C-alpha positions, 0 to 999 in steps of 0.5 A: 916302446922306449918312447919319450913322453911330452907332457900331456895335453888335456882333452878340451871338453865340449860342455865346459869349453875349458882351455886348462893345460897340463901345467895349470893344475898339476906340479910339472916338476914333481910329475917329471922328478917322480917318474924319472926312473920310469919315463923319460918326460919332456916338457915341450916338443923339441925345437927341431920339430917345425910342425908343432901347430899341426901336430895334433890335426895332422892325420899322418902324426896322429894315432886315432881309433886305438881299441878300448883296452887294447893289449900291449901288443897292440901298441907294439905292432901297430903304434911303435912302428909309426912312431920310429917312423914319424919321430913324434906322434900324437895319440888320442883319445888315451882314456881306457885305451891299454888293458889291464889284464895280460899287461906286465905287473910293473906296468900296472903299478906303474899306473898307480905310481902315476895316478896316486903319486906323480899327479899332484896339484899345484901348491895353491890348490892343494893349500885352498883345498886343505882350508876348505876341508878344515872349515868344513870340520869347523862349521859348528864351532867344534870338530866334526865329520862331514860328508862330500856329495858329488852332485852330477845334475849340470845342464851338460850331464842331464843333457848328455844322459838322455834321461827324462826327468821331472820338470815343466813343459817349457823346461823339457822343450828347452832341454829337447832343443839342447840336445838336438843342438849338442848331439844331433846324431843321437837325438835323430828326430827324437821319437825314440827317446822316451822308450830309450829314457825308461830302459836307461832308468831301469838299468840305473844309467841315470843321474839321481835328482838331488831330491832322489839322493836326499831320500836315500841318505835319509833312509840310510839314517843320515839326520838333518844335522849332517854336514854336507859338502856339495862338489858340483857345477851349476845344477840344472833347474837351480834353486827349485831342483835343490830345494828338496835336498836342502830342506832335508839337509839344511847344513849343506855347502859348496866351496863358494859358501866356504871361501870368500870371493877374493879367495875363489877368484884365482881358480875361476880362471880354469874350470878344472882348478874348481873341479881340483878343489871339490876333488881334494875336499871329496878326498879328505871327507868322512863319508863320500857319496856319488850320484852317478859314474864318471872318472872324478867319482872313480878315481876318488874311491879308488884313491881312498882304496889305495890310501887305506882310506876305504875305512872312510865310507864311499857310498855308490848307490844302486840306481837301478834298484832305487829307480824300481823303488822310487817307482812303487807306489804301493811299497810301505815307507818301512819296506822302502827304508829296509830295502835301502838299508840292505841294498848298501850294506856292501856299497860303501867303498870296500875293495870289490873283486876285479873282472875283465876290463874293471877300472883300475883307478876305481878298483886298484887291487893286486896289481896296484896295492904294493906301493914299493 
């Protein structure tokens, strides 16, 4: 479209209530300089534009409801004329809005330049992440490998999943109230949720509980001596929910265990800064394990593939098959272990075959692998 990019405005998450700005976590100078031959980028809305406060709320200056995986031609036909007319437009949302298929090769390569090169965290975030990774490797007094576990089992994730999990009647009632408050349209009167939860569990669309991922890892041969870094917010159910995983893997720590309160204080201003630390420590790990989908885990796996780190294992549990195994009380333990091992032989982070509308940042194959 031959347009100029104003620094992106990050989406304000309804769960975390985070107010992070782009410049709070990313190195803006590096972003602009790295992409200067590809895209014109300015730091702020020009002074001549007098409607700054209304830009993101004005209907006439916002392009909404862009189809997911829209073609490049869609932007030329529908967005470009509005930019020419209004001079400045905001486009939202902007995740997965441009398709990966049938777009010029240089556009998909540009995506990789952005994802894996231009987006660089601030130096203080990078430095703190390096310290955390080094401390993980030296916890036993000698250099050792470590596993990073992205445990998506926070209250917001559990609520949003609309899955059913083990718990007391009181816990279930409180979760029902929370869902009704946060997602009233999806909750309706709640009568359909039990059948929906069973269906989602069978289809592998529910987050794994801490105890479940612990069982899977033990079946894969990881012992209680395994050093595990947990990337997570506050786990729903607290210590009681984490107890089974901790009993199986006592060497389980988070960034708060590796750093002092004074070291962590500067990063607590923004939830996104804490997530950035987790992201980098996960990226540097010898083994990365995801328990649920999401951009965080997808980008880590894609980054490891792109940088040649697919040689380092990235485990994507087959949650649908696991729910079947967990739900079979008559399956012998030896058969259970064998099934888990066979199921995950090919789910270790190696590049996968592409398909229409695949996630380029999770699986950056031909369109991205050229790093020129």
